[in-house]
N, C-alpha and C positions, 0 to 999 in steps of 0.2 A: 675343204682345205684347198688353198691355191696350189697349183703344181710346183711353183718355185719354193713354197714353204715346205712341202714334202721333200723336195730335193735337198734343200738346206738342212733339214733335220737329218737326213741320211748322211750328208757330208759331215755334219757335226758328230754323228755316231762314229764315223771312221776316224775323225780327228781325235775324239775322246779315246778311241782304241789306241791310237799312237801315243797319246799322253800317258795312258795307263800302262801300256806294254812296250815303252820305248826301248827297253834293254833287250827285248826279245827280237829274233829275226823277223822282220816285217817286210812284205813286198806289196807292190801295187795290186797284183791280182787278188791277194788276200784282203786288202783294204777295200778294194772295189766290191768284193762279195759282201763285206760289212755294210757298204752303202747301197747294195743291190743295184750295181751299175756295171757296165763293161769296163775293163781296165782303161781303155783309151778315153771313154767318156768321163770316167771318174777323174783321171788326170787333168783333162781339160777343165772340168767343172770345179775341181778343187782349186786349181790355179786362178780361175775367174772369180771364185768366191773369196779365197783367202789371200790372194796376191803372191803366192809362191807355190812351187810344185810340192807334191806330197814328200818326195825325197828330201828336198831342202828343209821343209818343216820338221821332218824327223831328225835331220842332222842338227838343226838349231835346238830342238828339244833335248837331244842327247848332250850337246855341248853345254846347254844351260845347267843340266844336272851335274856334268863334270866340273863346271865352275864351282858349284856348291861343295862338291866333294874335295876339290883342291883347296878351297878356302877353309873348310870346316873339319877336315880329317887329316890324318897323317898317312893315309893310304898312298902307296907309290903310284906313279903315273901309269904304269902298265896295268896295275890292278884296276885303276879307275877307268882306263880305256875299255877293258873287258866288262866292267860293271855297268857301263852305260850303253853297251850294245855294239861296240866296234869289234871287229874280228882281228884287227892288226894295230899294233902301236903306231906304225908309220902312217896309216890312213887316219887314225885318230889325231896324231900330231899335226898332220897337214891340214885336216879339216878345222881343228881348233885354231891354228894360226890364221887360216883364211877368214874365219868368222870373228875371232876375238882380236886379232892383230898382233899377237905375240905367242910364244910357245907356252905349253902348259906349265913348264917349270918356271918360266919368267912370270907368268900369271900368279902362280903360287907364291913366289918370292915377294911380289908386290901387293898381294891381296891381304886384307885384314878381315877377320870375322865381323859380320854385321850383327849388331844386337838390336834387332827389331822383329816384329812379328813376321813369320815366314811369308805371308801373302805380300807384304811390302817389299821384302828382300827380293822375291821372285820378280815382281814388277820392275824394280829398279835395276836388276842385273840381267834381265832377259836380253840375250843377243838378238839383234835385229839387222836385217839386210839394209834397212834404211839408214841406221846409224853408221854402218860400215861405208855405205856409198857416200854419205855426207862428210866423211872424214878421210880425205885422200891419202894422208901420210899414215903409215902403219904404226909407227912408234907411239904407244900410249893412246891410240885412238879409242880403245874400249874404255879406258879410265875416263876420258872426256865425255864419252857417250853416257856412261853410267852417272857421272857426277852432274851432268847437265839435266838428267832426268829427275833428280830428287833433291830436295833441300837437305841441309845438314840436320841430322837428328838431334833433338834437344836432349841434354843429359839430365837425369833426375837425381 
């Protein structure tokens, strides 16, 4: 096995742990142990491999789940913030607004449940740093990013 292949597998193990345990308290040293790397090396290699820091990836993963909960449930915003792993409503709201481009309440007011297989919905609605960077104005940027990613679903 090539050394890069082994390293990539270990990084994927750590990323899978973030995907699985996103609502739990996670830190770089713990994730580095999953990847069998030092924390500094893990952070550098994660960013080089996946294009963003472990912290940013985890934030996006949590916000992605929050979007689904806001869209598909009646849970209040505070409960959602704790359910996806944030320790304070303020941090959740600030992070949500930075990534999505509007507040959680505004997102909920404008979001409609998507009737498609979950794998499609996740792909269409996944927040991305690239989408945000490409959309300089904040108002409605997430809607344009999402609508640009997928065609209108056919109705049966």
